[in-house]
N, C-alpha and C positions, 0 to 999 in steps of 0.2 A: 503494500498501498504505499501510498505518498502521500504524506503527510507534509507538505512544503504549499501551501496559496496561496501563487504572490499576490492572488486579488487584492487578499484578505486576511488579516488579522489577527482577526476572533474567527476563522477557520481553520487557521492557522493551529492559534492555542486551540481551538476545540479539537482536531483533531491529536496533537500531541497529548496534551491531558485526557486522551480515553489510553494512546500509547501505555502511558503512565501505568494509570485504574490496570486497566487489566493487566502487566507486565510484559505487553506487545513492544517488540523489539527494533528499533530507528538504526536505520548504514553512518554509520557515523559519517561518512560522502553528503550524508542527507544530514544531520544533526547542524552541519558548519553550515551546512544550505540556512538551514533555518535560525541560526544563529545569527547570519548574514543580514538577512534578512525581514529580524527585529529587531536587530543595529540601526541599519538604514529608517526606519521607522521614528527612532531616538530624537526626538528635540523637534522632529514635519511639522511641523502645521496642521491640526487640528488634536495635535498632542497635551497631554493634562495635566499641568507642573514637569513637563518637558520630561514624559516619562513616553512613554514609545506610543506610536500616533495609530487610529483607525485609519486604516483606505477611505481612499473614496465611495466605495465600493460599502466601505464599513458605513460608511455618513449617510447612506443610503435605504437605510430600515434598522428595526429597532435589535437590540443585541440578545441574543437566544441563552443563555447564561448555559453550563456545564451540565443542570441538571430540568434542564426545559425551561427554567420559569423565565421573563423578555424584564427588561428597560426599554423604555422607550424615551426617558430622558438623554439629548444632548451630550452631556455636562457625567451623567449616572456610564454614561457606553462608551466613554471620555475615561474616566479616570478610573473602569474598570477594568479597562485590556492595556490600557497600563498595570494593574496592580499587577493582571495575570498572567503580563509581559513580563517584566520583569522574574518571577515564579519559573514562568517555564526559560525561560533563559537560567538559570541556576540550578536548574535539575537537568538543565541538557551535562551538564558538572566539562565543558573546555572547558579549557584554559588559555587566555589568550587577554589580551592586553589591552585588546577591542571593547571590552565582553565588561573587564572589571574595570572603565572610564566607561563606557554610559548608566555598566548600573549605580555605578557610588555619584555620576550627577542625578538620577533618578531617583537611588536615595534622595540625596540631599534635597532639590526640585519638593516632593512626597514631605519628605518632615517640614516643613518647611509652611504649606499648604497645612495639615495639622498645624504645628505651634498658631499659625495662624484663625487659622476655625475655632480651638480652644480660645483663644487671646481677643478675638471676634467676641464670636458665638455662643458662650461658657461652653462647646462641648464637656464630654468626658474622654478623658485620658485612657486610648483605646480604642478608642474608635473613630470613626469619620465620615462626616453628613448624613446619609442615614441610613440604614439596618445592613439594607443590602451590603452596603460600597463596605462597611464594618467588615463585611463577611469576606471581600476580594484583600482588604489592607490585611485581616486574616490568612486569609493564604501566604498573600505572602511574605508572610514571618514567618509565615510555615517555611519558609521554604531559607532563611534566614533574609529576607531583606527587611530596610532598613537597622542595618547592622544587628542584625537580630539582638531585639530589642523584645529580651524576655518579661520583660517590664510588663512593655506595651502587650501584650500578649495576654498577661495573667488579667489586666487590666482589664482587655476585652472580655476577657470566659467571664470575672466579676458581674462585667455590668451585660451580663448574656442573661444571668442565673435568675437575673429582675421582674426579667419577661417568661417565666415559665406561665406556664396556665395547667390548669388542669387532664389536658390533651395531652400531656409529654412532646405537644411544644415552645413555641415561643415569642409571643403578645409581635404583631408588627414584624417579626423572619420567615424569607421565604426557607420553605422548610427545609426542602429539599439541599437545596446550597448551607442552607447550616449546616448539616448533616456532609454534608461532603469540606467542605472547610477540618471537621471537629475531626474526620476522621485524614483529616495530613496532620494532625499537631499533632506532635507527639503524643500517645497515649497516656501517663505517665504524667502531662498537664489536663488530661480533660477526660477523666475519668469518670469524672460525678455526672456528668453534664452526657455524656452520653451510657449508666446506665438510669439517668433521668425518665432519656426518651425513646430508653432500650420495648420497653411495653408498646409506645406506640411504634414503635417500630416492626417490631410479631404485630400484630396486630395487622399494617398496612402489605406489612409480606401472606397472609394470611385471603391477602384481597385476587391474589395475581394469574392473571388471564394469561389465555396461550399465544395471543397479539399482539407480545408486549414489543413498541418502537426501540426508537436508542436509545431516548430520555431515559426512560419506562428499567434498560438493563440496567443503565448506570446506576438509576438509584437502588435498584432493588440489590447488583453487587455492593456498594455503598453501607445498602439497609447491612446485609450477611455480613460484611469488614468486621460494621461498627458488632453484631453480634458478639462476637468470634473474638474480638475481644476486651468482651465484658461478662467470657460464659466461664 
């Protein structure tokens, strides 16, 4: 399978994220091509806080998250892709000075935007903007983004606890995208949250059908991975 789509940063991230989730191999030459494509999006038009920009094609449509939820806002799309592109670059594990520079500058831009948000709007440390954007921030942090700021990650997880409900989910948070982020964070940091969600995960898995699409397959795989961690 070809994972790189030069017309779409969103599709490239989606393809690589799927390979990472299911343990598919990506050829080393294609990893280099993917990294080169993402680097070329650094600071390009539409980039959020000097991160990695959506392509022109990406800007024509809503962003569909890895777990199937949809982002309609321009800022939300650009921010989420910037966070997730940073994560993918790190997960490719390529030693290249250009990658280090691009990630360092992206981290700097994101950190400044986060700091401004905290100072001007009284946001909560460990979060950014809305609940969906906070999940994308946690995904980036899970891969060592923003100088591997564990304190920011822990603060975000503490924030998430305040939104627990009686259904085993979190009010206002996109359920499966949140689980996706939690599944990527080291288990020792999130085990309480995974245990909290376990009963709701089990109920949802019981409703499985035979006509599952790619997003349902991903959601089920994430849910099964979480149940293994808490068993």
